[in-house]
C-alpha positions in Angstrom: 190.3 105.0 266.4 190.1 101.1 266.5 186.8 101.2 267.0 185.7 102.9 264.1 187.5 100.0 261.9 185.1 97.0 261.4 187.0 94.1 260.1 185.7 91.1 258.3 187.5 88.4 260.2 185.5 89.4 263.9 182.7 87.6 262.5 182.7 83.8 262.0 180.6 83.9 258.8 182.9 86.1 257.2 186.2 84.2 257.7 187.7 83.3 254.3 191.1 81.7 254.5 193.9 83.3 252.9 192.3 86.9 253.4 194.3 89.5 255.1 192.7 91.3 257.7 193.2 94.8 256.1 191.4 93.6 252.8 188.3 93.1 254.7 187.0 96.0 256.8 184.8 99.2 256.5 186.3 102.0 257.5 184.1 104.4 259.7 186.6 107.5 260.0 185.3 108.2 256.2 182.3 109.3 257.5 181.9 113.2 258.5 180.2 113.3 261.8 179.7 111.0 264.8 176.4 110.7 264.2 176.7 109.2 260.9 179.4 107.0 262.2 176.7 105.6 264.7 174.1 105.3 262.1 176.2 103.3 259.5 178.0 101.8 262.3 174.6 100.1 263.4 173.4 98.9 259.6 177.1 97.2 259.0 177.2 95.4 261.8 173.9 93.8 261.4 174.8 93.0 257.6 178.2 91.4 259.1 176.0 89.4 261.2 173.7 88.0 258.8 175.4 88.3 255.1 178.2 86.3 253.3 181.8 87.6 252.4 181.1 88.2 248.9 177.5 90.1 249.8 180.0 92.4 252.2 182.3 92.9 249.9 180.1 94.7 246.9 178.5 96.4 250.7 181.9 97.8 251.2 182.4 99.2 247.5 178.8 101.0 247.9 179.7 102.2 251.1 182.8 103.9 250.5 180.9 105.6 247.4 178.3 106.9 249.9 181.1 107.8 252.0 182.6 110.2 249.6 179.1 111.4 248.5 178.4 112.9 252.6 181.3 114.6 252.4 180.6 116.5 249.3 179.6 120.1 249.4 176.1 119.6 249.1 176.0 117.6 252.8 178.3 120.4 254.2 175.7 120.8 257.0 174.3 117.5 257.5 174.8 115.9 260.9 172.3 112.7 260.3 170.7 110.8 257.7 167.6 111.9 259.4 167.9 115.3 258.5 166.4 114.4 254.8 163.6 112.4 253.9 164.7 108.8 252.1 163.4 109.9 248.6 165.4 113.3 249.1 168.6 111.5 249.9 168.2 108.9 247.2 167.7 111.8 244.7 170.5 113.7 245.7 172.7 110.8 245.7 172.1 110.5 242.1 172.9 113.4 240.8 176.2 113.1 242.8 176.8 109.7 240.8 176.2 111.2 237.8 178.6 114.1 238.3 181.3 111.6 239.2 180.4 109.8 236.3 179.4 106.7 238.3 176.5 104.7 236.4 173.1 105.1 238.5 171.9 102.1 236.3 172.7 98.3 236.7 172.6 95.8 233.7 170.8 92.2 234.7 170.9 89.3 232.5 168.6 86.7 233.2 169.6 82.8 233.1 168.2 82.9 229.4 170.2 85.4 228.5 167.8 88.6 228.2 168.7 91.9 229.5 167.2 94.2 231.9 167.9 97.3 233.9 167.5 98.2 237.4 169.0 100.8 240.2 172.7 100.2 241.0 174.0 98.5 243.9 175.3 101.9 245.7 171.9 103.2 245.2 169.9 100.2 246.4 172.7 99.9 249.6 171.7 103.5 250.3 167.8 102.6 250.3 168.4 99.4 252.6 170.6 101.3 254.7 167.8 104.5 255.2 165.1 101.4 255.7 167.1 100.2 258.3 167.5 103.4 260.3 163.5 104.1 259.7 161.0 104.3 262.4 159.7 100.6 263.1 156.4 99.9 261.6 154.0 98.9 264.4 151.0 98.5 262.3 149.5 95.1 261.7 150.7 93.2 258.9 147.5 93.5 256.7 147.6 97.1 256.7 151.2 97.3 255.2 151.7 97.6 251.6 154.5 94.8 251.2 153.3 91.6 253.8 156.1 89.3 255.4 154.3 85.8 255.1 155.9 84.9 258.6 153.9 87.5 260.0 150.9 86.5 259.1 148.5 84.4 261.5 147.8 82.1 259.2 149.6 78.8 257.9 150.6 79.0 254.3 150.1 76.4 251.6 153.6 76.6 249.7 155.7 74.6 247.5 159.0 74.1 249.6 161.3 74.3 246.6 159.7 78.0 245.7 161.0 80.5 248.2 158.0 83.1 248.4 158.9 85.4 251.2 156.5 88.5 250.7 153.3 89.5 248.9 153.8 93.3 247.0 150.7 95.4 246.6 152.6 98.6 246.2 151.5 98.2 242.2 148.1 98.4 243.0 147.9 102.1 242.4 144.6 103.2 243.7 144.5 103.2 247.7 140.6 101.8 248.0 141.5 98.6 245.3 144.7 97.9 247.1 142.8 97.9 250.4 139.6 95.7 248.8 142.5 93.4 247.1 144.4 92.8 250.5 141.3 91.9 252.0 140.8 89.1 249.5 143.9 87.9 249.2 144.0 87.6 253.0 140.8 85.6 253.0 142.3 83.2 249.7 145.4 82.5 251.4 143.3 80.8 253.9 142.1 78.2 251.4 144.4 78.0 248.5 148.2 77.4 247.8 150.1 80.6 247.7 151.2 80.2 244.0 147.7 80.6 243.5 147.4 83.3 245.6 150.3 84.9 243.4 148.5 84.6 239.9 145.5 86.4 241.7 147.6 89.4 242.8 149.6 89.4 239.4 146.6 89.7 237.5 145.1 92.8 239.5 148.6 94.6 239.1 147.7 94.5 235.3 144.1 95.4 235.9 144.7 98.0 238.3 147.4 99.5 235.8 145.0 99.6 233.0 142.3 101.3 235.0 144.8 104.3 235.8 145.7 104.4 232.2 142.1 104.1 230.9 139.8 104.9 233.5 141.4 107.1 235.8 138.4 108.3 238.1 137.9 104.4 239.1 138.7 104.2 242.6 137.1 101.5 243.9 136.1 97.8 242.5 132.6 99.0 243.1 132.7 101.3 240.2 133.9 98.3 238.2 131.0 97.2 235.5 130.6 94.9 232.4 131.6 97.6 230.2 135.1 98.3 232.2 135.4 94.4 232.5 134.7 93.6 228.7 137.2 96.7 227.5 140.1 95.0 230.0 139.4 91.7 228.7 139.7 92.7 224.8 143.0 94.4 225.9 144.4 91.2 227.8 143.5 89.2 224.8 145.3 91.6 222.4 148.4 92.5 224.0 151.8 91.4 222.3 152.5 89.6 225.4 149.0 87.5 225.1 150.0 83.6 225.4 148.3 80.7 227.0 148.2 82.0 230.5 145.4 84.3 229.3 142.5 82.0 230.3 144.5 81.6 233.8 144.2 85.0 234.0 140.6 85.4 233.4 140.1 82.8 236.3 142.3 84.2 238.4 140.7 87.5 238.3 137.1 86.3 238.3 137.8 84.8 241.7 139.6 88.0 243.1 136.5 90.0 242.3 134.4 87.7 243.4 136.0 87.6 246.8 136.0 91.2 247.3 132.5 91.2 246.1 131.6 88.8 248.8 133.5 90.4 251.4 131.9 94.1 250.6 128.7 93.4 249.9 129.3 94.2 246.2 127.0 92.4 244.4 127.8 93.8 240.8 131.0 91.7 241.1 129.5 88.5 242.2 127.7 88.5 238.5 130.1 90.3 236.5 131.6 87.3 234.6 129.9 85.1 231.9 131.4 81.7 231.2 132.8 83.0 227.4 134.7 85.6 229.3 137.1 82.6 229.9 139.4 81.6 226.4 139.6 78.2 225.7 143.0 76.7 227.0 146.0 76.8 224.5 147.3 73.5 224.4 151.0 74.1 225.0 153.6 72.1 222.5 154.5 68.6 223.9 158.1 68.8 223.6 160.7 65.9 224.7 164.4 65.8 224.6 165.8 63.5 221.5 168.0 60.6 222.6 171.3 62.9 221.1 169.8 65.9 222.8 169.9 63.8 226.2 173.6 62.7 225.1 174.4 66.1 224.9 172.7 67.3 228.2 174.0 64.7 230.2 177.6 65.0 229.0 177.7 68.5 230.3 175.7 67.9 233.6 178.2 65.3 234.6 180.6 68.4 234.8 178.6 70.5 237.0 178.9 70.4 241.0 178.4 66.7 242.0 175.0 66.6 243.7 173.6 69.1 241.3 174.7 66.2 239.0 173.2 63.5 241.2 170.0 65.5 241.5 169.3 65.8 237.9 170.2 61.8 236.8 167.8 61.1 239.5 165.0 63.3 238.5 165.5 61.6 234.8 165.7 57.9 235.9 162.5 58.6 238.3 160.6 60.5 235.7 159.0 62.4 238.2 158.1 65.9 239.0 160.8 68.4 239.8 159.1 69.3 243.5 158.9 65.5 243.8 162.6 65.1 243.3 164.1 68.2 245.2 161.4 66.9 248.5 162.8 63.1 248.5 163.9 62.5 252.1 166.5 60.5 253.6 164.4 57.7 254.6 162.7 57.3 251.4 164.5 53.6 250.5 163.1 50.5 251.3 163.3 46.9 250.2 160.3 44.6 249.8 160.6 41.3 248.7 164.0 41.5 247.7 162.8 44.5 245.3 164.6 48.4 245.7 161.5 50.6 246.5 161.4 54.6 246.6 158.8 56.4 248.6 157.8 59.9 246.8 155.7 62.6 248.7 154.2 64.5 245.9 153.4 68.2 246.3 150.5 67.9 244.0 148.9 64.9 245.2 149.8 62.6 247.8 152.6 59.9 248.9 153.3 56.7 246.9 156.0 54.0 246.8 157.2 52.6 243.6 160.0 50.2 242.4 163.4 51.2 241.1 166.4 49.5 239.4 169.8 48.7 242.0 171.6 51.6 240.0 169.0 54.0 240.8 169.0 52.7 244.6 173.2 53.0 245.1 173.0 56.4 242.8 170.5 57.7 245.7 172.0 55.9 248.7 175.3 58.4 247.6 173.5 61.5 247.6 172.0 60.5 251.2 175.6 60.0 252.3 176.5 63.1 250.5 174.4 65.3 252.6 174.6 63.5 255.9 178.5 63.7 256.1 178.2 67.4 255.1 175.3 68.6 256.9 174.5 65.6 259.6 170.6 64.8 259.7 168.6 66.7 257.6 164.6 66.4 256.6 165.5 66.0 252.6 168.3 64.6 250.7 168.8 67.6 248.0 169.1 70.8 250.5 170.0 74.6 250.6 173.4 74.6 251.8 172.7 78.3 253.0 169.5 76.3 255.0 170.0 72.4 255.3 166.7 72.5 256.5 164.7 73.6 253.3 165.1 71.5 250.2 167.5 72.9 247.5 165.5 75.4 245.6 164.4 75.5 242.0 166.0 78.5 241.3 168.9 77.9 242.3 169.2 74.3 240.4 168.2 76.6 237.1 170.5 79.3 237.2 173.4 76.5 237.4 172.1 75.1 234.7 171.4 78.1 233.0 174.6 79.4 233.3 176.3 76.0 232.2 174.1 76.7 228.5 175.3 79.7 228.3 178.8 79.1 228.9 179.1 76.2 226.6 176.6 77.3 224.2 174.9 74.2 224.4 172.7 74.0 221.4 169.0 71.2 221.0 168.7 69.8 217.5 167.2 72.7 216.2 170.6 74.8 216.5 168.7 76.7 219.4 170.3 77.0 223.3 168.6 74.8 225.1 166.2 76.1 227.6 165.7 74.9 231.2 163.4 72.2 230.7 163.2 70.1 233.9 159.7 68.6 233.1 161.0 67.4 229.6 163.1 65.0 231.4 159.8 63.7 232.7 158.0 63.9 229.1 161.0 61.9 227.8 160.9 59.2 230.4 156.9 59.0 229.7 157.4 58.9 226.0 159.9 55.9 226.6 157.5 54.2 228.6 154.6 54.1 225.3 157.5 53.4 223.3 157.4 50.2 225.5 154.2 49.2 224.7 152.9 49.5 228.3 149.2 50.2 229.7 147.6 53.4 230.5 147.6 52.4 234.3 151.2 51.0 234.7 152.7 54.3 232.8 150.5 56.7 234.9 151.7 54.5 237.9 155.1 54.8 237.0 155.1 58.8 236.7 152.7 59.2 239.5 149.6 61.0 237.7 146.2 60.6 239.9 144.3 59.9 236.6 144.8 58.2 233.3 143.5 61.2 231.3 147.1 62.8 231.0 149.0 59.4 229.8 147.2 60.3 226.4 150.2 63.2 226.0 152.8 60.2 226.2 151.2 57.7 224.4 152.6 56.8 220.8 152.1 53.0 220.8 149.1 50.7 221.8 148.5 48.8 225.0 150.6 45.4 224.7 151.6 44.4 228.3 150.1 44.5 232.1 151.0 46.4 235.1 152.7 43.2 236.5 155.6 43.4 233.9 157.2 46.8 235.3 160.2 44.9 236.5 162.1 44.6 232.9 160.6 47.9 232.0 162.1 49.7 235.1 165.7 47.8 234.3 165.5 49.0 230.7 164.8 52.7 231.4 167.8 52.4 233.4 169.6 50.9 230.5 168.3 53.6 228.1 169.7 56.5 230.6 173.1 54.7 230.9 173.7 54.8 227.3 173.0 58.5 227.6 175.7 58.8 229.8 178.5 57.2 227.4 182.3 58.2 227.5 181.2 60.1 230.8 184.6 58.1 232.7 185.9 59.7 235.7 183.6 62.1 236.0 180.4 59.9 236.0 182.2 57.3 238.4 182.9 60.2 240.8 178.6 61.0 241.1 177.8 57.3 240.8 180.3 56.1 243.7 179.1 52.7 243.5 181.3 50.7 244.7 
């Protein structure tokens, strides 16, 4: 029957040039009962309206596997997915896949080349179908174990270049501690940025796992005493994965437990920690790209998508934090007394202006025009192509750059593959400023630092110039960047478009 065939071409977001109609479809006649057809029809229609062509191709492969599974002998008496609970369905599907020689795990390779394993796409697809068909959860959001941040009745303080949509409490294994943690997280969300709250939730998951293994009788935070805390801190400091984040972990744990103590009047928690519990911060090695490394990186960056290449080049020339570059506004360029200026909205501190070279102004103007032609009026210059009202996402850039590094086997001066260090561009900029003998105030101003004490990391030479001498410095910075772009040829001209 025609209505038992769902074609991709019937949905505007799934139409692709050159794709034959018969190549993009879901065939509901593969399912054994009318009830199953209607259940899958609802989910498939939802996905077709909201998904991408590539995602639906993957969905169709998983759907075809599940249709064969539902026609197997073990399901001969099944009329509807509601005839079994979700976990029973998943268990039976895994058994069937093993019998058919279909892998139940999927290898996942990170942008750094490390490998991990998760459930196969077919299993994840079936889980999503079952969840879609399940009863609607009518509980208040804060009663659920996974919070959708958009459903909370508070304004979330977030960095727009990171896509944080949920908070997951499921790996806090003790039910009472989970509920105590929810209350504390909800309170802290009203005063803290989402990144800070995520850190608190991360250490609570680690602490919960430790309690489950070592103190299984503890069910509530009210039962945590100094001895338990000390044992956990020793465990944390001696783990193989122990690193400089331990100081942040302890601070986050203290903040979370003290908040729980205040909410529930657990007085013990408010006096559980002593100052020596917090390990001294380990200063990270201050690394900076060499000139040769910059040349190698930039030679390959110019081969990437034009707007990605522009973004990374502008990031280098501004010496800003990546969040400041990705949130540049289309009206950021001005001229004051014949000097090109840029206004930067800092996520961490404040809004400020600084002078820029003519070359950089032209590059920014090209980026602005590109976005306006492709997406119309937007809040940001560099936008998320799927959601142009949001800035380009940090992870999207990271994934593309790391894929390029892996593909090209691009190595640093020590013979190791490059990592993704957007902050290293900032270090490079800062070090070059110190090598020009600038004073701390000028360097801090050009880098957008609120205080002078951060300049010590870049300092290599003594102060020899005053703040009003920055015009020559800015041009020299542009020259240094452009020197590293030697031999770009046509690729660079495409990015710059300075005619």
